[in-house]
N, C-alpha and C positions, 0 to 999 in steps of 0.2 A: 543670718546663717550664711556661712561662707560657701562659695561655689567649689565644686570639686576641682575645677581648673585652677582656682586660687590656692588650693592646698597642695597641688601636685606640680606646679610649675614655678620657676624662679627666673625672672628676666635677668640676663647676664649683661647684655650690652645692646645699645640702640643707636642707630644713625638715621639720617633722613631717608635712606633707601632700604632700610631693613632693620631687623632686630634678631637677637638670639635669646633662647631661654633653655633652661635645664628642666627636663621632665623626670620627676622622681619615680613615676610608675614604670617607665621604660628604661630608666637609667641612661638617658641619651641627651645629646645636645641637638636642639632644633634650630635650624637657620631659616629665617624668612627673609629672602632677598628679592626685591622687585617682584613680589607676588609669586615667587617660587619657594615652596617649603620643602626642606629636606632634613632628614633625621640621621644622626651619626652617633655611634658609640665613640667614646673619647679617643681611642686609638685611630679610628677612621677620620675623626675630626682633625686630629693633628696631621695626618697624612694629607688631607685635603688642604689644610692651611699652608703646609709647606709647598704643595703643588701650585697653589695660587701665587704664593710669594716668589716662586721660581720663574714666573713669566717675565721675560726680558722686555720691560716697558720701553726702555731707551731704544732698543733695536726696533721695536714697533713704531716708535715715533719718527725715527730717522729713515725708515724704509718707506718709500713713496708709492709702492705698489698697492693696489686695491686689496690684496690678500692680507696685508698687515694691519688693516683697519680694525679687524676683529680676530678673536682667537676662540676656538672651541675649548671650553673648560668642562671637564667631566670627571666624575669619581669612578673608582673601580666597581662599586656596587650599583652604579647608575642612579644614585640618589639625586645627583645634580648633573645636568647636561645642557649647557647653553652656550651659544655663540655670543661672547661678550666683547663690547667695544673697549677701548683703552680706558675710558672714564669709568665704565662699569667694573673693570678689573681693579682699578684703584679703589673704588668704593667697596667692592667685595673684600679686598685686602684689609681695608680699614675695619670692616665689621668682624672679620675673622681674627685679626690681630687684637682688637679690643676684647673680643670674647676670650681669647687665650690669656690675655693679661688679667682679666677678671678671674678666670679659673686659677691662674697661678697665684694671684694675690690672696684669694680665698684659701688656697692650700697652705700658703705661708702663714696666714693668720691663725688657721686651725693648729698648725704645728707649734706656733708660739704659745697659744693658749694652753695646749696640752702639756707642753714642757713646764709652764708656770704652775699648772695644777698638780704636777707630780711632786 
């Protein structure tokens, strides 16, 4: 017998530091990154992904002050609020970009299959 969690979740993307999955019950994307779990509607997920991608990593690398070693990353609805190091920001970017790619690929495949069925 399948568990309820097996029936309602779909893993989207996984890295060494975290994973993402889609919950069909809440119609949301769940991000588990370094033991921090946050849930997003698709619109909020895309905003969060753009925000993490907009962090200027090169500026952080070249700035020798102690303040540039980490940056506070938080979402508007307080789903995620952490002070991340440069490496963690890159790892979170990888997870979020991989998740977005998976969602985009799935959407394209569904469109192609629907067009061929018509």
